[in-house]
C-alpha positions as CSV (number, residue, x, y, z in Angstrom):
1,M,3.1,1.6,-12.1
2,K,3.0,1.7,-8.5
3,K,1.3,4.6,-6.9
4,F,2.6,5.9,-3.7
5,L,0.7,9.1,-1.9
6,H,2.7,11.8,-0.8
7,V,0.8,13.5,2.0
8,G,1.6,17.2,3.5
9,P,4.2,17.4,0.5
10,G,4.5,21.0,0.4
11,S,6.9,22.5,-2.2
12,K,9.2,19.3,-2.2
13,Y,8.6,16.4,-4.6
14,R,10.0,12.8,-4.9
15,G,13.4,13.8,-5.2
16,Q,12.8,14.8,-1.5
17,T,11.5,11.6,-0.5
18,T,13.2,8.2,0.0
19,K,15.7,6.4,-1.7
20,E,12.9,4.2,-3.0
21,F,10.1,6.3,-3.8
22,A,12.5,9.1,-5.8
23,Q,13.2,6.2,-8.1
24,G,11.1,6.1,-11.7
25,S,9.0,3.1,-10.4
26,W,6.8,4.9,-8.7
27,E,4.0,7.2,-9.6
28,E,3.8,9.9,-7.5
29,I,0.1,11.7,-6.0
30,R,0.5,15.3,-4.0
31,L,-1.8,15.7,-1.5
32,D,-1.8,18.7,0.7
33,I,-4.5,20.7,3.2
34,D,-2.8,23.8,1.6
35,P,-3.6,25.1,-1.9
36,N,-0.8,27.2,-2.5
37,A,1.2,23.5,-2.4
38,V,0.2,23.3,-5.9
39,P,-1.0,19.3,-5.0
40,D,-2.6,17.2,-7.2
41,I,-5.2,16.7,-4.6
42,C,-6.3,19.0,-2.3
43,G,-7.2,18.1,1.3
44,S,-6.4,16.7,4.6
45,I,-5.1,13.3,5.8
46,L,-8.1,12.9,8.6
47,N,-10.5,12.8,5.4
48,M,-8.9,11.3,2.3
49,E,-12.4,11.5,0.2
50,A,-10.5,11.8,-3.2
51,V,-8.7,9.0,-3.0
52,G,-9.8,5.8,-3.6
53,E,-9.7,3.0,-1.1
54,A,-7.1,0.1,-1.6
55,S,-5.5,2.3,-4.7
56,I,-2.8,3.1,-3.4
57,D,0.3,1.1,-3.1
58,A,2.6,3.0,-0.3
59,I,2.1,6.5,1.3
60,Y,5.0,9.2,2.5
61,S,4.6,11.5,5.1
62,S,7.1,13.9,6.6
63,H,6.2,16.0,9.2
64,N,2.4,15.3,9.1
65,L,1.1,13.7,12.2
66,E,2.5,16.1,14.6
67,H,0.0,18.9,13.1
68,I,-3.0,17.1,14.0
69,Y,-4.5,16.9,17.1
70,F,-3.5,13.3,19.3
71,H,-7.5,12.5,19.4
72,E,-7.3,12.8,15.8
73,V,-4.1,10.7,15.2
74,D,-6.0,7.3,15.0
75,R,-8.7,8.8,12.6
76,A,-5.6,9.4,10.2
77,L,-4.1,6.0,10.5
78,R,-7.6,4.5,9.6
79,E,-7.6,7.1,6.1
80,F,-3.9,5.6,5.4
81,Q,-5.3,2.0,5.9
82,R,-8.1,2.4,3.7
83,V,-6.5,3.7,0.9
84,L,-3.7,1.1,0.7
85,T,-3.7,-1.9,-1.1
86,P,-3.7,-4.8,1.4
87,D,-0.2,-5.5,0.5
88,G,0.5,-1.9,1.3
89,Y,3.0,0.6,3.7
90,V,3.5,3.7,5.3
91,V,6.6,4.9,5.4
92,L,6.7,8.4,8.0
93,T,8.7,10.5,9.6
94,C,8.2,12.8,12.6
95,P,10.1,15.1,15.3
96,D,11.5,12.6,18.4
97,L,10.1,14.5,21.5
98,R,12.3,12.3,23.7
99,L,15.4,13.5,21.8
100,V,14.1,17.0,22.1
101,A,13.4,16.7,25.0
102,S,16.9,16.4,26.6
103,A,17.6,19.8,25.0
104,I,14.6,21.4,26.6
105,A,16.1,19.8,30.3
106,E,19.4,21.4,29.6
107,D,17.0,24.4,29.4
108,R,18.2,25.3,25.6
109,L,14.3,25.8,24.4
110,L,15.2,28.6,22.8
111,D,19.3,27.8,21.9
112,P,19.3,26.8,17.9
113,L,20.1,22.8,17.1
114,Y,20.5,23.0,13.5
115,D,20.2,24.8,10.1
116,S,17.8,24.3,7.5
117,P,16.9,25.8,4.2
118,A,14.1,27.5,6.8
119,G,16.7,28.8,8.8
120,L,17.4,28.7,12.5
121,I,15.6,25.5,14.3
122,T,14.9,25.5,18.1
123,P,13.6,23.2,20.3
124,M,10.7,25.4,20.5
125,D,9.9,24.5,16.5
126,I,10.4,21.3,16.9
127,V,7.7,21.3,19.6
128,Y,5.6,23.9,18.9
129,G,5.8,24.2,14.9
130,H,8.2,26.3,13.1
131,G,7.8,30.3,14.2
132,A,8.7,32.4,11.7
133,S,5.9,30.1,9.5
134,L,3.4,31.0,12.0
135,K,4.9,34.5,12.5
136,S,4.1,34.8,8.7
137,G,0.2,33.8,9.1
138,N,0.7,30.0,8.3
139,Y,-1.2,28.7,10.6
140,F,-0.7,25.2,9.2
141,M,1.9,24.5,10.5
142,A,1.4,24.6,14.1
143,H,2.4,21.1,16.5
144,K,-1.2,19.9,17.8
145,C,0.8,17.0,19.2
146,G,4.1,14.6,19.4
147,F,5.4,10.9,19.6
148,T,8.7,9.1,21.3
149,E,8.9,5.6,19.1
150,K,7.0,3.9,22.0
151,T,3.9,6.3,21.3
152,L,4.1,6.0,17.5
153,T,4.5,2.2,17.5
154,K,1.2,2.3,20.0
155,C,-0.7,4.7,17.4
156,F,0.4,2.7,14.2
157,L,-0.4,-0.8,15.6
158,E,-3.8,0.0,17.6
159,S,-5.2,1.7,14.5
160,G,-5.0,-2.0,12.5
161,F,-1.3,-2.2,11.2
162,S,0.0,-5.5,11.5
163,N,3.9,-4.8,11.4
164,T,5.9,-1.4,12.6
165,I,9.8,-1.1,12.0
166,T,11.5,2.2,13.3
167,T,14.6,4.2,13.5
168,S,15.9,7.7,14.8
169,R,18.2,9.8,14.9
170,P,19.9,12.1,16.7
171,G,21.1,15.6,16.4
172,P,21.0,17.4,13.7
173,Y,17.8,15.8,12.9
174,F,16.6,15.2,16.2
175,D,13.8,12.7,13.8
176,L,11.9,9.4,13.8
177,W,11.0,7.1,11.2
178,I,8.0,4.6,11.2
179,L,7.4,2.1,8.5
180,A,4.1,0.1,8.8
181,T,2.3,-2.8,6.8
182,R,-1.3,-2.9,6.0
183,S,-0.6,-6.9,6.3
184,H,1.6,-9.2,8.4
185,T,4.9,-9.2,7.2
186,E,7.6,-11.5,7.9
187,E,10.4,-9.8,10.3
188,Q,13.3,-10.8,7.7
189,S,10.8,-8.7,4.8
190,L,9.9,-5.7,6.9
191,R,13.9,-5.2,7.9
192,S,14.4,-5.0,3.9
193,L,11.7,-3.3,3.1
194,A,12.9,-0.7,6.1
195,K,16.2,-0.4,4.0
196,L,14.8,1.1,0.7
197,H,13.7,3.7,2.4
198,F,15.4,4.6,5.8
199,P,18.1,7.0,5.5
């Protein structure tokens, strides 16, 4: 059975990842820095020493990369590479700051953009981290950096990934998706793989 590493899942499981990872043909391994998430492995994406080299077929990361400092992003992505098999890949999603910046430019920093299970979400929440969670003392939720399609692609390629494909969704999502392969992948194969995961 193929394995995917679900990094920073919080309370989420395979059914809340992608339509491909939700299938029974994948074994989910959950890694989180917060022990309250009851992960299979408690650890940081900056040091996944508990995960063996080339032992994972894919990685799913939803809204994690923005929680580390920008200078640490390369280190995290190289950790992703280390644990992936040669044919492995990453599916990652994060806020699209280009889209959120449009709302900020309209002076809507504290205006709700959409409703979520955690409550109303403002541009302030998207850029700096979910305010209610931070107020309750969950400082893991703070955002320390952010990305646009151009910068996220650049980070993956500079850290050694071979191919990338991206998409973004406007409101009410304001998110950016990237699929990056460890080894060279033909364009058509990359697009077919993206269709299995992108919303």
